[in-house]
Legacy VTK file of the C-alpha trace (Angstrom):
# vtk DataFile Version 3.0
C-alpha trace
ASCII
DATASET POLYDATA
POINTS 235 float
101.828 -16.862 -57.554
100.202 -20.193 -58.839
101.157 -23.907 -60.232
100.903 -24.881 -63.315
97.637 -26.050 -64.489
96.091 -24.139 -61.473
94.244 -21.247 -62.446
95.585 -17.813 -60.280
94.201 -16.672 -57.504
92.509 -13.312 -57.635
93.656 -11.473 -54.175
90.803 -8.691 -54.610
88.292 -12.244 -54.066
88.793 -12.254 -50.704
86.923 -9.202 -50.152
84.930 -8.771 -52.740
82.930 -11.948 -50.810
83.127 -10.635 -47.964
81.236 -7.486 -48.925
77.552 -9.402 -49.484
78.537 -11.019 -45.509
78.958 -6.961 -44.063
75.565 -5.969 -45.695
73.252 -9.228 -44.467
74.196 -8.535 -41.658
73.583 -4.914 -40.984
70.163 -5.487 -42.870
69.136 -7.585 -39.718
70.338 -5.194 -37.198
68.651 -2.463 -38.985
65.329 -4.686 -39.301
65.635 -5.710 -35.084
65.906 -2.536 -34.176
62.874 -1.711 -35.981
60.950 -4.197 -34.682
61.915 -3.157 -30.591
60.835 -0.265 -31.716
57.637 -1.186 -32.482
57.382 -3.327 -29.246
58.385 -0.566 -27.028
55.417 2.724 -29.147
53.248 -1.412 -28.463
53.253 -0.327 -25.172
52.792 2.371 -24.600
49.936 2.535 -26.492
48.412 0.031 -24.293
50.117 1.524 -21.192
48.222 5.439 -22.075
45.263 3.100 -22.970
45.259 1.325 -19.720
46.556 4.801 -18.323
42.552 5.939 -20.213
41.141 3.349 -18.851
42.141 3.370 -14.662
40.959 7.065 -14.749
37.405 6.487 -16.609
37.306 3.799 -13.942
37.541 6.497 -11.081
35.323 9.127 -13.001
32.483 6.331 -12.680
33.265 5.302 -9.554
32.891 9.120 -7.928
29.931 9.636 -10.186
27.838 6.779 -8.511
29.002 7.635 -4.908
27.844 11.408 -5.787
24.510 9.336 -6.885
24.418 6.493 -3.379
25.282 10.836 -1.640
22.350 11.982 -3.636
20.302 8.973 -3.332
20.688 8.779 0.232
20.475 12.587 1.552
16.392 11.551 -0.116
16.000 9.591 2.037
16.234 10.500 4.947
14.386 13.890 4.194
11.390 12.037 3.072
11.730 10.080 6.642
11.874 13.288 8.547
9.121 14.555 6.021
7.612 11.254 6.797
7.757 11.398 11.013
6.499 15.547 10.704
3.685 14.854 12.160
3.777 12.389 14.731
5.915 15.601 15.503
3.104 17.695 15.659
0.970 14.974 17.583
4.064 14.300 20.626
3.966 18.315 20.921
0.617 18.278 21.162
0.374 15.217 23.469
2.886 16.780 25.098
1.292 20.864 25.856
-2.249 18.407 26.756
0.032 16.491 29.189
1.905 18.985 31.236
-1.524 21.703 31.295
-3.430 19.374 32.567
-0.175 17.741 35.215
-0.157 22.093 36.005
-3.741 22.326 37.630
-3.811 19.259 39.143
-1.373 20.765 41.217
-2.211 23.861 41.729
-2.165 24.547 45.123
-5.573 27.332 44.431
-6.662 23.058 43.930
-9.671 23.207 46.254
-12.101 20.476 44.865
-11.127 17.471 43.063
-10.967 17.066 39.360
-13.923 16.675 36.966
-13.772 13.128 36.043
-15.494 13.861 32.831
-13.625 16.639 32.455
-10.503 14.347 32.696
-12.086 11.918 30.126
-12.777 14.071 27.444
-8.708 15.156 28.014
-7.631 11.027 27.247
-10.392 10.935 24.392
-9.002 14.329 22.859
-5.398 12.418 23.739
-6.754 9.492 22.103
-7.887 11.526 18.788
-4.996 13.362 18.153
-2.502 10.128 18.409
-5.125 8.885 15.759
-4.980 11.988 13.255
-0.920 11.528 13.604
-1.580 7.258 12.524
-4.172 9.052 9.892
-1.103 11.428 8.431
0.750 8.099 7.333
-2.088 6.247 5.769
-2.544 4.640 9.187
-6.328 4.468 9.928
-8.247 3.379 12.345
-11.377 2.212 13.058
-13.675 1.750 15.283
-15.769 -1.643 16.760
-20.113 -0.758 18.296
-21.125 -3.496 20.743
-22.734 -6.185 19.471
-21.692 -6.389 15.660
-20.698 -9.926 14.670
-16.875 -10.922 15.551
-14.755 -10.592 12.726
-11.721 -12.865 11.973
-10.378 -11.146 10.087
-10.385 -7.537 11.966
-10.852 -8.957 16.102
-8.900 -10.602 18.523
-11.547 -12.466 20.802
-9.595 -11.378 24.799
-11.936 -12.195 26.539
-15.158 -14.508 26.435
-18.916 -13.767 28.210
-21.520 -15.717 28.637
-24.698 -14.656 27.382
-28.231 -15.856 27.481
-29.307 -14.369 24.486
-28.961 -16.628 21.755
-28.867 -13.707 19.484
-25.757 -12.432 20.618
-23.863 -15.383 20.262
-20.899 -14.567 17.915
-21.744 -11.076 18.771
-19.568 -8.156 20.185
-20.010 -7.272 23.526
-17.089 -5.272 24.884
-14.017 -3.138 23.079
-11.508 -3.411 24.285
-9.538 -1.212 21.666
-9.206 0.156 19.154
-7.565 -1.180 15.578
-5.494 -0.509 12.448
-5.768 -0.783 8.771
-3.688 1.213 6.423
-4.816 0.992 2.620
-7.401 -1.970 3.157
-4.887 -4.459 5.344
-5.242 -4.644 8.856
-2.808 -3.714 10.908
-3.359 -4.302 14.027
-7.258 -5.796 14.421
-10.146 -4.701 17.148
-9.849 -6.144 21.070
-13.125 -7.154 22.255
-14.926 -9.913 24.439
-17.042 -12.208 22.266
-20.245 -13.657 23.823
-20.938 -17.493 23.982
-24.041 -18.546 24.817
-24.233 -19.566 28.620
-25.734 -22.132 28.245
-25.024 -23.981 31.814
-26.436 -20.420 33.542
-22.775 -20.057 36.076
-22.682 -16.155 33.973
-19.040 -15.861 35.026
-16.942 -14.205 31.342
-13.922 -16.028 30.613
-10.709 -15.008 29.382
-9.014 -15.964 26.071
-5.771 -17.442 26.406
-2.726 -15.236 26.326
-0.395 -15.531 23.108
2.860 -14.939 23.148
1.716 -11.851 21.395
0.178 -10.581 23.992
-3.231 -11.712 22.917
-5.456 -14.811 21.579
-4.360 -14.805 17.286
-5.432 -16.130 14.687
-5.341 -20.420 15.052
-5.825 -20.406 18.999
-8.949 -21.284 20.546
-10.586 -19.481 23.185
-10.218 -20.744 27.294
-13.066 -21.560 27.816
-14.877 -24.322 29.306
-16.354 -25.788 26.186
-14.933 -23.278 23.615
-14.432 -27.103 21.425
-17.766 -27.478 20.700
-18.270 -23.746 19.806
-17.739 -22.061 16.620
-16.193 -19.168 18.133
-13.666 -21.159 20.469
-11.397 -20.364 17.358
-10.581 -16.681 15.559
-9.703 -18.082 11.714
LINES 1 236
235 0 1 2 3 4 5 6 7 8 9 10 11 12 13 14 15 16 17 18 19 20 21 22 23 24 25 26 27 28 29 30 31 32 33 34 35 36 37 38 39 40 41 42 43 44 45 46 47 48 49 50 51 52 53 54 55 56 57 58 59 60 61 62 63 64 65 66 67 68 69 70 71 72 73 74 75 76 77 78 79 80 81 82 83 84 85 86 87 88 89 90 91 92 93 94 95 96 97 98 99 100 101 102 103 104 105 106 107 108 109 110 111 112 113 114 115 116 117 118 119 120 121 122 123 124 125 126 127 128 129 130 131 132 133 134 135 136 137 138 139 140 141 142 143 144 145 146 147 148 149 150 151 152 153 154 155 156 157 158 159 160 161 162 163 164 165 166 167 168 169 170 171 172 173 174 175 176 177 178 179 180 181 182 183 184 185 186 187 188 189 190 191 192 193 194 195 196 197 198 199 200 201 202 203 204 205 206 207 208 209 210 211 212 213 214 215 216 217 218 219 220 221 222 223 224 225 226 227 228 229 230 231 232 233 234
């Protein structure tokens, strides 16, 4: 029923108008569900990629650790190989010293030891040590008395007054040999150096010891007039 002048009301019009709204709500819900599903899939893929990267990183760490351990083993092996000549020389030194000790301690020894034989034994021991050092690349060099003093290879431990001007600044005695490796002096030879004695005192003077046990480069020998001599400073 309708009033006069008003258009008739269709009872089915309300229901028909509500149908599009319900249809729109269903479409939005489907889109939201699809979006959430896409987000879940993306997160799952990202997590899977992170897991794979973690596995790769763990594998790299394991490889690095294995290579480091192998390198350490190789270095230990090389070090042991370098020390083998030293061990062999020490074995020989031990055996020689033990045999000589047993010989000197023998009750049937009637005569005192021969100094010449003892000197030969000590020289042989020194040669064995020099041979072991040579296997490691360290060569021994000797200095002869009368050779010119060389500050780069000689370490002055004493000054010997000399009357001959030709012996001034030369090696008068050798206390120990020197050692070098590939042309680089590792330890200088300890020598006594001649200095012209103008006063005729004739007394030898030791060089002042340094923190390293001897007169080193740049130190002045403790002679009465070393500051006036070109030999006074090792440089």
